[in-house]
C-alpha positions in Angstrom: 0.0 0.0 0.0 2.4 2.7 -1.2 0.5 5.8 -0.1 2.1 9.2 0.1 1.8 10.8 3.5 -1.7 12.2 3.9 -3.3 13.7 6.9 -6.8 13.8 5.5 -8.9 12.0 3.0 -7.8 8.4 2.1 -9.7 5.8 0.2 -9.0 2.0 0.1 -11.1 0.0 -2.3 -12.8 -3.2 -1.2 -10.1 -5.9 -1.0 -7.4 -3.2 -1.1 -4.5 -2.8 1.3 -1.2 -4.5 1.9 -0.7 -7.9 3.4 1.5 -7.4 6.4 1.5 -11.1 7.7 -0.8 -14.0 7.1 -4.3 -12.9 8.1 -3.5 -9.2 8.6 -4.1 -6.6 5.9 -2.9 -3.0 6.3 -5.7 -0.8 5.2 -4.5 2.6 6.3 -0.8 2.9 7.3 0.6 4.7 10.2 3.0 6.5 7.8 0.0 7.9 5.9 -1.5 9.4 9.0 1.6 10.9 10.5 1.5 8.2 13.1 -1.9 9.3 14.4 -3.6 5.9 13.8 -3.5 2.8 11.6 -6.4 0.6 10.4 -5.9 -3.1 9.9 -8.1 -5.9 8.7 -7.7 -9.1 10.6 -9.0 -12.4 9.3 -9.2 -15.1 12.0 -9.7 -18.7 11.1 -11.9 -20.8 13.4 -10.1 -21.2 16.7 -7.6 -18.5 15.8 -6.8 -15.5 17.9 -4.2 -14.0 20.3 -3.5 -15.1 23.9 -3.6 -12.7 26.8 -1.5 -9.6 26.1 -1.3 -6.0 26.9 -0.5 -3.0 24.6 1.2 -0.1 26.4 1.3 2.2 23.4 -2.0 2.0 21.6 -5.7 1.7 22.2 -7.4 -0.8 19.9 -10.9 -0.5 18.5 -12.3 -3.7 17.0 -15.3 -3.6 14.6 -16.6 -7.1 13.8 -17.5 -7.1 10.1 -17.9 -10.9 9.5 -18.2 -13.9 11.9 -17.8 -13.6 15.6 -15.0 -12.7 18.0 -14.7 -13.7 21.7 -12.9 -11.0 23.6 -11.7 -11.7 27.1 -11.1 -8.8 29.5 -10.8 -9.0 33.3 -11.4 -12.7 33.1 -14.8 -12.3 31.4 -15.4 -13.5 27.8 -17.6 -11.2 25.7 -19.1 -12.5 22.4 -18.8 -9.8 19.7 -20.9 -10.5 16.6 -21.2 -8.7 13.3 -21.6 -5.0 13.9 -20.2 -5.0 17.4 -17.5 -2.5 18.3 -15.1 -3.3 21.2 -12.7 -0.7 22.7 -9.6 -2.2 24.2 -7.7 0.6 26.0 -3.9 0.5 26.4 -2.6 -1.0 29.6 -5.7 -3.4 29.7 -4.8 -7.1 29.4 -7.0 -8.8 26.8 -7.2 -11.9 24.6 -9.4 -12.7 21.6 -10.3 -15.7 19.5 -12.8 -16.8 16.8 -15.0 -19.4 18.5 -17.0 -20.0 15.3 -16.6 -22.5 12.6 -16.1 -19.9 9.8 -13.5 -17.2 9.4 -14.1 -13.9 11.2 -13.0 -10.5 9.8 -12.3 -7.6 12.1 -11.3 -4.0 11.4 -8.9 -2.8 14.0 -8.2 0.9 14.4 -5.1 1.4 16.6 -4.5 4.8 18.1 -1.7 6.0 17.9 -0.4 4.3 14.8 2.5 1.8 14.8 0.7 -1.5 15.1 1.1 -2.0 11.3 4.9 -1.5 11.7 4.9 -4.1 14.5 3.4 -6.7 12.2 5.8 -5.7 9.4 8.7 -6.2 11.7 7.4 -9.7 12.8 7.0 -10.7 9.1 10.8 -10.3 8.6 11.6 -13.1 11.0 12.2 -16.5 9.5 10.7 -19.3 11.4 13.7 -21.5 10.9 16.1 -18.9 12.4 17.5 -20.2 15.7 17.2 -16.6 17.1 13.5 -16.2 16.0 12.1 -16.3 19.5 14.6 -13.7 20.8 13.8 -11.5 17.8 10.1 -11.8 18.6 10.7 -10.8 22.2 12.8 -7.8 21.1 10.1 -6.6 18.8 7.4 -7.1 21.5 9.5 -5.0 23.8 10.2 -2.3 21.2 6.4 -2.0 20.5 5.5 -2.3 24.3 3.3 -5.4 23.8 3.6 -7.8 26.7 2.4 -11.4 26.3 
């Protein structure tokens, strides 16, 4: 998604964006918003998701556009269906997963931007690299995401 820096109107056509890693499409890059925010599209396969983690840099806003997403906060699971919006403030531990039997699509707005750069950095790591785990831990630390 080679967009020039813009701090106003942007348009991404249906299916548009840049694949950052498997299942994550960058829709609006942090670079194009001057770091103010980023918009990602997450596709979760059945059973897919993220374990308990905390973002210390950004708030996340999930908008469920297809399927269902179970979000766990404060030990309570919340079932978010199509049309639901979930706000996950920074410093708040949370987990999420697709409990359904079809893929889920979620638009994530992260404020401020940078979450797209986090996934881009992770995508550079080769799974067969013996230092992969250490690299992942360093990237998590740089982006202040604690698992």
